[in-house]
VMD Tcl script that draws the C-alpha trace (Angstrom):
set ca {
  {-3.38 -21.90 9.65}
  {-6.06 -24.07 12.02}
  {-8.24 -23.94 14.92}
  {-7.95 -20.45 16.64}
  {-6.04 -22.05 19.52}
  {-3.34 -23.80 17.31}
  {-3.17 -19.90 15.72}
  {-2.35 -18.23 19.16}
  {-0.37 -21.19 20.51}
  {1.67 -20.85 16.94}
  {1.99 -17.10 17.56}
  {2.94 -17.22 21.18}
  {6.23 -19.42 20.44}
  {6.50 -17.63 17.04}
  {6.37 -14.21 19.33}
  {8.61 -15.40 21.83}
  {11.02 -16.23 19.18}
  {10.88 -13.18 17.96}
  {11.18 -10.81 20.68}
  {14.75 -12.61 21.08}
  {15.91 -11.71 18.23}
  {14.11 -8.04 17.71}
  {14.97 -5.58 20.47}
  {12.37 -3.10 19.54}
  {9.94 -5.84 19.66}
  {10.87 -6.82 23.32}
  {10.92 -3.34 24.24}
  {7.51 -2.68 23.36}
  {5.90 -5.93 25.20}
  {7.55 -5.25 28.11}
  {6.67 -1.26 27.44}
  {2.81 -2.44 27.24}
  {3.46 -5.01 30.47}
  {2.22 -7.87 27.76}
  {3.97 -11.30 27.99}
  {4.01 -12.77 24.66}
  {3.77 -16.21 26.24}
  {-0.14 -15.30 27.63}
  {-1.43 -13.68 23.84}
  {-3.91 -17.18 23.77}
  {-6.59 -14.51 22.17}
  {-7.20 -11.49 20.09}
  {-8.34 -9.86 23.41}
  {-4.88 -10.40 24.71}
  {-3.45 -9.37 21.31}
  {-5.54 -5.80 22.20}
  {-3.55 -5.05 25.30}
  {-0.53 -3.93 22.71}
  {-0.50 -0.97 21.05}
  {-1.06 0.11 18.36}
  {2.50 0.46 15.86}
  {1.58 3.25 13.63}
  {3.76 4.01 10.59}
  {5.11 7.04 11.43}
  {6.68 5.75 14.90}
  {7.97 2.81 12.41}
  {9.73 5.40 9.84}
  {11.11 7.54 13.47}
  {12.32 3.75 14.65}
  {13.73 3.09 11.43}
  {15.72 6.75 11.62}
  {16.89 6.52 15.23}
  {18.70 2.54 14.36}
  {18.47 2.03 10.62}
  {18.17 -0.17 8.11}
  {15.03 -1.85 10.45}
  {14.83 -0.30 13.75}
  {15.24 -2.77 16.33}
  {12.35 -5.12 14.37}
  {14.18 -7.62 12.19}
  {13.63 -10.91 13.73}
  {15.52 -13.10 11.21}
  {19.51 -12.66 10.36}
  {20.52 -10.75 7.11}
  {21.79 -13.99 5.17}
  {17.48 -15.46 5.59}
  {16.25 -12.02 3.40}
  {14.72 -12.66 0.34}
  {14.37 -8.68 -0.45}
  {14.73 -5.22 1.02}
  {11.84 -3.31 -0.34}
  {11.60 0.68 0.00}
  {8.29 2.87 0.62}
  {8.44 6.58 0.84}
  {9.67 7.61 3.96}
  {11.80 6.16 3.16}
  {10.63 3.14 5.10}
  {12.36 -0.68 4.68}
  {10.46 -3.63 4.74}
  {12.12 -7.08 4.77}
  {10.96 -10.36 3.22}
  {12.15 -13.77 4.37}
  {13.18 -16.36 1.66}
  {10.49 -18.91 3.07}
  {7.37 -18.31 4.56}
  {3.60 -17.66 3.14}
  {4.96 -14.69 0.99}
  {2.40 -11.70 0.57}
  {-0.65 -13.46 -0.39}
  {-1.16 -11.77 -3.73}
  {-1.76 -15.64 -5.55}
  {-4.95 -15.61 -3.84}
  {-6.55 -13.16 -5.81}
  {-5.63 -14.74 -9.08}
  {-7.07 -17.57 -7.92}
  {-10.31 -16.02 -6.76}
  {-10.64 -13.99 -10.64}
  {-10.02 -17.56 -12.04}
  {-6.69 -16.47 -13.84}
  {-4.61 -19.16 -14.77}
  {-2.25 -21.35 -17.16}
  {-4.39 -20.04 -20.20}
  {-3.30 -16.52 -19.42}
  {-1.41 -13.76 -20.82}
  {-0.54 -11.21 -18.16}
  {0.51 -7.69 -18.62}
  {2.07 -6.68 -15.28}
  {2.28 -2.63 -15.34}
  {3.76 -2.61 -11.88}
  {6.97 -0.59 -10.82}
  {9.34 -3.44 -10.43}
  {11.98 -1.55 -8.71}
  {12.06 -0.70 -4.84}
  {8.07 -1.12 -4.28}
  {7.35 -4.39 -4.07}
  {3.32 -4.25 -6.40}
  {5.47 -5.28 -9.51}
  {7.12 -8.56 -7.99}
  {4.34 -9.30 -6.28}
  {1.77 -9.29 -9.24}
  {4.53 -10.75 -11.27}
  {5.30 -13.67 -9.14}
  {0.87 -14.76 -7.98}
  {0.67 -15.05 -11.82}
  {3.24 -17.25 -12.25}
  {2.31 -18.95 -9.07}
  {-1.18 -20.12 -10.98}
  {0.42 -20.64 -14.18}
  {0.45 -17.99 -16.47}
  {2.08 -15.97 -18.58}
  {3.67 -12.80 -17.63}
  {5.05 -9.97 -19.61}
  {6.78 -7.29 -17.39}
  {5.71 -4.21 -18.77}
  {6.12 -1.57 -15.83}
  {5.02 1.56 -15.70}
  {5.14 4.05 -19.42}
  {5.40 3.52 -22.80}
  {1.29 3.32 -23.49}
  {1.47 3.19 -27.40}
  {4.17 0.24 -26.72}
  {1.91 -1.54 -24.27}
  {-0.48 -1.18 -26.27}
  {0.67 -2.81 -29.34}
  {2.32 -6.05 -26.31}
  {-1.40 -6.12 -25.99}
  {-3.00 -6.41 -29.26}
  {0.24 -8.78 -30.74}
  {0.86 -11.14 -27.72}
  {-3.03 -11.70 -26.98}
  {-3.03 -10.58 -23.52}
  {-6.14 -11.34 -21.51}
  {-5.23 -9.69 -18.09}
  {-3.86 -6.78 -17.16}
  {-2.66 -5.52 -13.88}
  {-2.29 -1.59 -13.68}
  {-4.01 1.59 -11.91}
  {-7.20 2.47 -12.59}
  {-6.05 5.77 -14.75}
  {-3.14 3.60 -16.52}
  {-5.83 0.62 -17.65}
  {-8.27 3.30 -19.02}
  {-5.42 5.08 -20.81}
  {-4.06 1.43 -22.07}
  {-7.88 0.29 -22.79}
  {-8.35 3.68 -25.05}
  {-4.92 3.70 -26.86}
  {-6.19 -0.19 -28.31}
  {-9.57 0.98 -29.37}
  {-8.53 3.85 -30.95}
  {-5.34 2.50 -32.51}
  {-6.31 -1.26 -33.20}
  {-9.80 -1.31 -33.22}
  {-12.39 -3.32 -30.36}
  {-12.26 -6.41 -32.15}
  {-8.49 -6.51 -31.07}
  {-9.27 -5.94 -27.84}
  {-8.59 -9.38 -25.74}
  {-8.75 -8.82 -22.43}
  {-11.13 -10.29 -20.06}
  {-9.83 -9.74 -16.53}
  {-8.06 -6.41 -14.23}
  {-6.95 -6.19 -11.47}
  {-6.62 -2.90 -10.27}
  {-5.16 -0.38 -8.19}
  {-7.84 1.38 -5.18}
  {-8.69 4.78 -5.82}
  {-11.04 6.78 -2.91}
  {-14.30 8.25 -3.91}
  {-16.86 6.62 -6.36}
  {-14.26 4.10 -7.21}
  {-17.12 1.15 -7.63}
  {-19.06 3.57 -10.42}
  {-15.71 3.99 -12.30}
  {-14.91 0.12 -12.07}
  {-18.55 -1.11 -13.15}
  {-18.22 1.68 -15.89}
  {-14.65 -0.27 -17.43}
  {-16.49 -3.39 -17.27}
  {-19.35 -2.50 -19.19}
  {-17.50 -0.15 -21.34}
  {-14.26 -2.67 -22.02}
  {-16.19 -6.19 -21.31}
  {-13.49 -7.34 -17.99}
  {-13.94 -8.16 -14.47}
  {-12.15 -5.93 -12.37}
  {-10.51 -7.11 -9.16}
  {-8.50 -5.73 -5.90}
  {-6.55 -6.61 -3.54}
  {-6.20 -4.91 -0.21}
  {-2.61 -4.58 0.51}
  {0.73 -2.70 2.08}
  {4.55 -3.23 1.64}
  {4.89 -4.03 5.70}
  {2.06 -6.56 5.64}
  {1.36 -8.12 1.86}
  {-1.71 -8.60 1.03}
  {-4.34 -7.97 3.87}
  {-7.31 -8.50 2.22}
  {-8.33 -9.62 -1.32}
  {-12.36 -9.98 -3.20}
  {-14.09 -13.19 -4.08}
  {-16.76 -11.73 -5.72}
  {-18.55 -10.60 -2.90}
  {-19.17 -7.73 -1.06}
  {-16.01 -5.90 0.01}
  {-12.58 -7.94 0.84}
  {-12.39 -11.21 2.61}
  {-9.30 -11.34 4.95}
  {-6.55 -13.67 3.80}
  {-5.39 -16.91 6.26}
  {-2.25 -14.98 7.32}
  {-3.60 -11.94 8.39}
  {-5.69 -10.94 11.76}
  {-7.69 -7.54 11.49}
  {-8.77 -5.18 14.03}
  {-10.98 -2.08 13.23}
  {-9.94 0.43 15.93}
  {-10.15 3.92 17.47}
  {-7.49 5.49 15.72}
  {-6.50 7.42 19.21}
  {-6.83 4.52 22.02}
  {-6.11 1.14 19.54}
  {-9.07 0.22 20.84}
  {-11.33 -2.27 18.85}
  {-14.40 -0.41 17.70}
  {-18.17 -2.18 17.71}
  {-18.92 -4.27 14.90}
  {-19.79 -1.60 11.60}
  {-17.86 1.09 12.96}
  {-15.42 2.97 10.84}
  {-12.03 2.87 12.50}
  {-8.60 2.15 11.68}
  {-7.15 -1.36 9.89}
  {-4.89 -2.57 12.21}
  {-3.26 -5.55 10.64}
  {-0.82 -8.97 12.79}
  {0.42 -11.33 10.57}
  {0.56 -14.62 11.39}
  {3.88 -14.74 10.49}
  {6.42 -12.68 12.59}
  {9.34 -14.65 12.35}
  {11.42 -12.10 9.70}
  {9.39 -8.80 10.01}
  {6.69 -9.18 13.30}
  {3.77 -6.70 12.08}
  {2.01 -7.03 15.49}
  {-1.10 -4.55 15.62}
  {0.17 -2.44 12.62}
  {-1.97 0.81 12.07}
  {-2.02 1.10 8.62}
  {-3.72 4.04 8.26}
  {-6.48 3.78 6.43}
  {-10.10 3.17 7.77}
  {-12.67 0.70 6.82}
  {-15.21 -0.92 8.98}
  {-16.22 -4.67 9.07}
  {-18.70 -6.81 7.19}
  {-18.11 -9.87 8.87}
  {-16.46 -11.03 12.02}
  {-15.14 -14.08 13.07}
  {-15.99 -16.12 16.30}
  {-13.08 -14.27 18.34}
  {-14.25 -10.76 17.07}
  {-11.20 -10.31 14.70}
  {-12.85 -9.09 11.01}
  {-13.76 -11.81 8.73}
  {-14.54 -9.26 5.39}
  {-13.83 -5.87 5.21}
  {-15.28 -2.79 3.56}
  {-13.97 -1.11 1.32}
  {-11.45 1.82 2.42}
  {-13.38 4.91 3.77}
  {-10.17 7.16 3.35}
  {-6.90 7.87 5.39}
  {-6.59 8.23 9.21}
  {-3.34 9.82 9.30}
  {-1.71 12.49 7.57}
  {-0.53 11.10 4.58}
  {-1.76 11.42 1.05}
  {-2.32 8.56 -1.44}
  {-1.71 10.16 -4.41}
  {-1.64 7.90 -7.63}
  {-0.86 4.66 -5.32}
  {1.55 6.06 -3.41}
  {1.67 7.65 0.03}
  {3.01 11.17 0.43}
  {3.96 11.67 4.14}
  {4.11 15.08 5.41}
  {7.66 14.28 6.01}
  {8.45 14.35 2.66}
  {7.91 18.40 2.07}
  {10.15 18.90 5.04}
  {12.65 16.88 2.87}
  {12.41 19.00 -0.30}
  {12.59 22.26 1.49}
  {15.85 21.52 3.25}
  {16.83 19.90 -0.10}
  {16.21 23.29 -2.03}
  {18.31 26.21 -2.01}
  {16.71 29.40 -0.28}
  {13.42 27.61 0.52}
  {11.82 28.79 3.85}
  {8.95 26.51 3.83}
  {6.48 24.48 1.06}
  {2.86 22.88 0.76}
  {1.52 19.99 -1.43}
  {-1.58 20.21 -2.19}
  {-3.35 17.05 -3.59}
  {-6.43 17.18 -6.57}
  {-8.23 14.94 -8.85}
  {-8.39 16.07 -12.18}
  {-10.18 14.03 -15.28}
  {-9.32 10.68 -13.54}
  {-5.90 11.51 -12.53}
  {-4.03 12.58 -9.10}
  {-2.58 15.67 -9.06}
  {0.37 16.89 -6.82}
  {1.41 21.01 -6.74}
  {4.02 22.34 -4.36}
  {4.52 25.56 -3.21}
  {7.73 27.10 -2.47}
  {8.32 30.12 -0.29}
  {12.18 31.68 -0.66}
  {14.49 33.73 1.13}
  {14.75 37.15 -0.57}
  {17.13 37.09 -3.27}
  {16.73 33.07 -3.55}
  {16.91 31.98 -7.15}
  {13.38 31.08 -7.76}
  {14.49 28.85 -11.03}
  {17.22 26.53 -9.18}
  {14.93 26.49 -6.25}
  {11.57 25.43 -8.26}
  {13.91 22.74 -10.15}
  {15.59 21.40 -7.03}
  {12.27 21.04 -5.06}
  {11.11 18.98 -7.96}
  {13.87 16.91 -8.10}
  {13.80 16.40 -3.90}
  {10.44 15.34 -4.24}
  {10.58 13.20 -6.74}
  {14.15 11.24 -4.64}
  {11.85 10.91 -1.38}
  {8.31 10.28 -3.40}
  {8.93 9.11 -5.85}
  {6.74 10.18 -8.11}
  {7.03 13.12 -10.05}
  {4.93 16.79 -9.16}
  {2.67 17.84 -11.24}
  {3.95 21.79 -10.91}
  {6.39 23.62 -8.48}
  {5.62 27.47 -8.45}
  {6.96 30.52 -5.85}
  {4.54 32.10 -3.85}
  {4.97 34.86 -1.57}
  {3.80 33.52 1.75}
  {1.66 30.50 2.87}
  {-1.02 30.77 5.95}
  {0.53 30.54 9.30}
  {0.49 26.56 10.73}
  {-0.63 25.91 6.78}
  {-0.52 22.18 7.16}
  {2.23 20.00 5.00}
  {-0.22 18.13 2.53}
  {-3.79 19.20 1.63}
  {-5.64 17.03 0.40}
  {-8.33 18.68 -1.96}
  {-9.25 15.92 -4.07}
  {-12.09 13.86 -2.36}
  {-13.79 17.57 -1.54}
}
mol new
graphics top color blue
foreach p $ca { graphics top sphere $p radius 0.5 }
foreach p [lrange $ca 0 end-1] q [lrange $ca 1 end] { graphics top cylinder $p $q radius 0.2 }
display resetview
């Protein structure tokens, strides 16, 4: 993008244009008393309050589908992704894109590689992002999608797959299946792009590398922002060139001193379509290295969530999902989801409190279906309980305890 001066000169004109097209963004500038034509540094940018994901969700419910934040014409949109909530995230036909190819280039994947992509291809962006990134570096892609472990293990062996994109748990399941069914010599995979996990994920990756002879790589990305930062072989994640990252106090939104943990707040440098400016990801991390202007150059591994959502099998589940479950379940008075970590897998169980005389079996079935609809993952169990504690949280995260 060029020098810092060039970056903010570009942003000033882009913000002015975006604000004219996106009334919610214009209102955000006006309420904060920020003139987009005068944003000339990261300090000026910090005068704008952080936009929380929950705020964006509420805006989209009030003014569907984009909450007044779309700064492009509908004809210029290439895709609309749908994250749990649901939150709608548009992408433009032109522009720098999601940035996932930076991770593939850092990992050395290229024209001689065959990539099995097991990420989901519908609604959420992960499948297409990995697919497009592999194509961008000249690799051959097999769009495997989720599930079908036995078939995908056969594909790995018979097509000579050298790289796999997968959640950590599914990668382990695939590797174990290949080795047990076809033998260690049939395993030709040398690179794995894995989904991040909380807890001692680095130790699990070292175990994977030692056991299966692969190098493991990861990026920090969200559907709203694309790739925020990616691994390059050194500690943590290097921020990709089209993002400004700050570590901020989750309450005040002000930048934290270097090395302190806070919320990851991101500004995209391509706001012409979807102007995510000072967007609060809800993830917590700290800066390992800063740029001269104080923004983050290298980011630590994620430390957890600062918001109310809980990450379950790579999907963030919001308390609003449980509210929708109660509404959709006949006879339901209340519900609570409890997330645990068992045998390297996230488990989510839902407890239901029903009105007297309600059909328990029908309620459990309706609850399971509603949860799947609104979160796009399956509950591992649904059970009816007599009561829940007063003012009980809608989602309880026990997997890191």
